[in-house]
N, C-alpha and C positions, 0 to 999 in steps of 0.2 A: 565278700562276694556271696550272693544267695543263689540257690538252685531250685528247680522244680523236679520232683520225682513224679513221673507220669505213668500210670497204668494204662496200657493201650487196649484196644479192642472192645471198648464199651460203647453202646449206642445211647445217644443222648435224646432227650425229649423235653419240650416245654417252650416257654416264652422267654425272650430276652429283649431288653430295651437298650439300644445303643447309647453310649455316652455322648456328651457334647463334643463337638469337632475340635480335635487338637490343633489342626492347622489354622482354623478360624480363631481359636482362643488366643493364640500368640499375637495375631494382628490386633484383635480387639483390645487386649490388655494393654498393648503399647499405646493405643489411641486415647486412653484415659489421660495421658500427659498433655493433650491438646487443650484442655480446659481446666479452670480452677473450680468449676461447679461439680456437683455430685453426679457420678456415673454409676448406674447399677447394672450388673451383668449376671445373667442367669444361665444355668446349664453348663457351668465351667467344670470340665472333667478333673477328677482328683488324680492327676498324673504328675510325674516328676517334673516334666518340662514346664507345665503350667504353674505348678507350685513354686518352682525356682524363680520364674519370672515375677510372680506375685511378691515373693520375698525380696527380689531385687528392687521392685517398685517401692516397697515399704522402706527399704534402706535408703532410697533416694528422697524420702520425705513424703511420699504419697500416703495419705491416711486410708488404711485398708480395714474394712470390717466385714466379717462373715455374718450374713443375716439368714442363712438357710443352708441346707445340705450341699447345694451347688451354687449358691447365690452370694455375691459380694457387692459391697459399695466401695467406690474409690473416689478420693478427692485430692487432686494434685494442686492445692492452693499454696503449698509451701515447699516447693521442690528445692533441694539442696544441691546446687550445681557444683559446689566444691567437693562433694562426695565423688563426682566423676573423676577426680584427679587422684583418688586414693588407690592403693594396691588392692584393697578389699573389693572395690567396685570392679577393677580390671579382672581380678581372679574369678569373681562370681559371673561376670558377663561372658568370660571366655568359656565357661562351662555350659553355655546355652546358646545354640545357634539363633534362636528367636530373638535374642537380645539385640541383634542388628537393627530390628525395626523400631527401637526407641530413638534412632537417629533422626528420622523424619519429623516426628513430633518435637524433638528438642530443637532442631533447626528452625522449624516454623514458629515456635513460641519463644525461644530464648536466643536464637541466632548462633548457637554453638553446639558441638557434639564431640564426644570422645568415646572410643570403644576399643577394647582389645580384640584380637582375632577370635571370632566366636567358634564354639565347638559344634557338636552334633554328630550325626551318624558318620561312620567311616565307610562311605560308599563311593569314594572317588572325589575328585576335585569339585568343590562347590564354590565357584568364584563369586565375588561380590562386585564385579565390575559394573553390572547393570545399575546397582544402587548408586554407586559413585558417579557413573556417567550421567544419571538423571540429576543428581545434586549439582554437578558441575554445570549442566545446562541451565539450571536455575540460578547459577551465579556463585555457588559455594566454592571455597578454596580448601583443599585438604592436603595433608601430608601423611605419609605412612612411615613410621619408625620400624624398619625391618628388624632391627636388633631386638626390640621389645615387643614387636608385633602389635603396635598401637596405632589406631587411626585417629587423627586430630582434624576436625572440620570447622571452618569459619563460615558461618551463614548469616553474617550481619546485613548483607545487601542482596538478598534473594529477590528475584522477580520472575513472574510467569514467563514461560517459553514454550516453543514447539519442540518436541523430541520424537525421534523414531527409535524405539528401543532395539538393541541388538539381539535380545531374546525376550520372550514373553514370560519373564520371571514373575512368579506370584508375589514373593516377598519383596522383590525389587519394585514392582508396580505399587504394592501397598505402601512401601516407604515413601515413594515419590508422591503418591496421592496425598498422604498425610502431610508431607512437607509443603505441597502446593496449595493445600486447603486454606492456609492462613498467611499467604504472602501476596504482595501487590501484583495485580495483573492476571491474565488468563494463561493457563497452562493446557497444552494439548499433548496427550500421550498416545502415539500410534504404536501398534503392535503391543498393546497392553494385555496383560493376563485378564481373563474374564471368568475365572472359576467362581462357583457359588459363594465361596468364602470371601472372595474379594468383592462380590456384589453385596454381601452382607455388610462389609466394612463401609462401602460407599453409601449404602442406605442408612447406616448408623450415623455417618458424618453428616449426611443431609438432614437427618432429624436434629442434629446438633447445631444446624445453621449453615452448613457448607453448601456450595452450589456446584454440584457434580452432575453432568449429563453424559449419556452414552453408556450407562451402566448395563453390563451384560454383553457389551461388544468389545472389540479390540481398539476402539477409538474413544478415548475419554477426554472430556473437557472439564476443567476445573477453574472456576472463577474465584479468586482469593477473597476471603472475608477477613475482617479485623479480629474477630473473636468467635469462639464456639461456646455453646452452653452444654449443660448436662443432658443426659438421656437415660432411657431404660432399654436394655438390649438382651435378647435371648439367642444363644448359639444354636446352630443347626445340629442335628445328629451327625455323628462322624461317619462319613461315607466309607472310609477305609475299614472301620470296624464292621459296618454292615456287610461289605464284601468279604471280610474275614469270616463272618458267621455263615455266609452262604457257602463258602469253600469248606468250612468245618462240617456243616451238615452233610455235604456230598461225600466227603472223605470218610466220615464215620457212619454213613448210612443212617443218619438221624433225622428225626422229624422236629423241625425247629420253626417257630414263628418269631420274626423280628418285628417288634412293636414300634409304631410311630416313626417310620423310616423316612418320611417326607420323600416319597418316591419320585415326585416331579422334579426334585433337585439332584437326582442320581445320574442323570445323563445316560450314557450308553453302558453303564456298569451292569444293570440287569441283563441286557441283551448279550453282553460279552460272556457272562456266565451261562446263559442259555446256549450259546454256541459251543460251550464245553459239554453240552448235553444235560445240564442241570435244570430240573423242573422248578419253576417259580410260580406261585400263585399270588396275585395281588388281592388282598382283602381289605378294601378301604385304603388306609395308609399303612397297613401291615403287609409284610412279605412272609408267606408260608412256603417252607421248603419241605416237601414230603420225603419220606425215606425212600431211597432208590437203591436197588441191588446193583445196578450198573448204569453208568452214563457214558454216552458215546460222543466223541468230539466230531464236530462237523468238518467237512472239507470245503474248499472253495468250489464255485459252480463248475469249474473245469476239472474237478477231481483232485487238484493239487493240495498239498498239506496246508492246514490252517496256520496262519501266521498272526500272532497277537503281539502287538507292539504298543509302546507308550507314546503319547502325544499330548501337546498342550490342549487344554479344555476348548471345545467339548470332546476331545479325544479321550482315550483310556488313560486313567491316572497311573503314573509309574509306581505309586505306592502299593498297587494291587497286583503287579506282575509277579511278585514272589508268591502270592497266594495262588494265582493261576498256575504257576509252575508246579507247586506241590500238589494241587488238585489233579493235574494232568497225569501224575505218576500212577494213579489207580484207574484212570479212564480207559475206555476202548478207543484206540486210535492214536494219532501222533500230532504233535503241535510244535511249532517253532516259536519260542518266546524271544522277543527282540527288545532288550532293554537299551534304548538309545541314549538316555541322558546321563547315566552314571556307570563308570567302567568297572566298579568293584561290587556291584549289587548282586551279581549272580554267583559270587564265589562261595556262597553257602551250599551250593549243590553237591559239594564233595560229601557233606554229611548225609544228604539224601541218597547218594550213591552207596555210601557205607551201610545205609538201612536197606538196600536192595533195589532202589529205583534204577530204571534204565534211562540215563540222561547222557547226552553227548554235549559237553561244553565246547561249542565251536570256536569261540573267542570270548574276550571279556564281556561282550555285549549280547551274545546269542547262545541259546541252549535249545537243543532238540530233545523233547521228552517223548519216549515211547511208552505208552500206557501199559500197565500190567494186567488190566481187565479183571482185577481182583483174583487172578489165578495164583498169585503169590503176594502175600501181605508183606508190608514193610516190617522190619524187625527193630526192636528197641535197642538203642545204643546210648552212650554218653557223648554229649556234644555241647558246643558253646554257642550262645547267641551273639552274632556279630553286630546286628543292628536291630532296630525296632521291628521292621516288617519281616526280615528274615527270621527273627526270633519267634514271631507268632506263626510263621509258616512251619518252622520246626516243631512248634507246639502242636499244631494241627497234625503234622506227620506222626508225632509221638502218640497222639490220641487215637490214631487209626492203626497203629503198629501192633504187632504181636509181641507181648512181653512188656517189660518196664524200661523206660528211658529216663535219663538224667539230663536236664538242660541247665548248664551253668551260665553265669553272667546274665541272669534274668532282670537285672537292673535296666538293661536295654529295653526289655518288654515293658517294664513298669513306667518307662518314660512316655509311652503312648497308649497304654491300655489300663484302665483303672480296675482294680480288684478282679483281674481276669481269672485268677484261679478260683476265687469264691463264686463268681458268677457262673462259670462253667460247671463247677461242682454242683451248683443248684440244679443243673440240667441232667446230672447223672455222671459227670466226669469224676475221675479219681486223680486229683492233682494235689500234691503235698509240697508246701514251701519249706525248704531246708535252709536255715541260716548258718 
């Protein structure tokens, strides 16, 4: 287990470029299984989750070549389906939640799929019902071996169908879209997710020869085609990392410019941070955050306490609520953070309370944060990162705190943020990796 030793209280300054989007990468990498032609993907982040998925694809027989610092080619012209039955496959797939999205391509192209229960962040129950509901609507038959936690799916007779999803699951929608892209008939998905990353996937599939309409809405139409060809694709910058850098600048009173942020794809993220009192300047496609001595949380028009909650796109992404919560600890004012989707994602607040933050954990989904207005700085402590987003939130808290902090289990942070210690140190931070 590795740790970060973080010296707090330093003001950062400079430019930083966000990595490629983690959540888009996992979808796009699975999509290479849909064709036996060459697929080139650029801006892939060098993070654990993406690297593990690339390794899994290679073990399945996909030819993988690194052609640049963040660019790879993939060719799935000799996929070894027998590998899916091996303990090695089940073990590696279970270590990565994104592995569930190989099922759609496997069903579309080969008519079969097999997967052990995928892992991922321990942030509460993350059900897979939407994925399997969609596959069943298309005609798939599956069984779940509860003893071994293995899903076995027969997709030999898939046909297009109409479906109304029980939730607008991003990965579920992606999986169903990939499955529907190469089967007979027309598929209509209502209550589909419409995040920019899913739009990117649909645009990529259309370049490969798919027939998908309604992109960007919650009503998708997919006309199945017999085969798909290769393509060249570039990932968006990671909106969660962009939001993390905005929060970092505010907490540490730093002047930071986020380069090439593709602002038009960020939705309400910038405005949400502005409601926290953080000043943002758009300079072309860059976001400049000036150093602020103090930022004040807005109230609602009637004067009541601001409530920031997560919602499906174009609402505020749940992955940034942890950042909003930690940023609020040094603001002027009070905010209620309402994490609707995951019942364990706010449990890291006990570490912030130990650091001196004023937070009331109302229940597993809601926390009220009373800002300290910088009258009292957080203090450095030893703590453990429970998941990716909480881990970065604790890192931001440690960078703003008085004294030195130790953050254990930083493998969680490495799953979603590439070279985060090196990149922040280049701005003036003092983060030492301890192995």
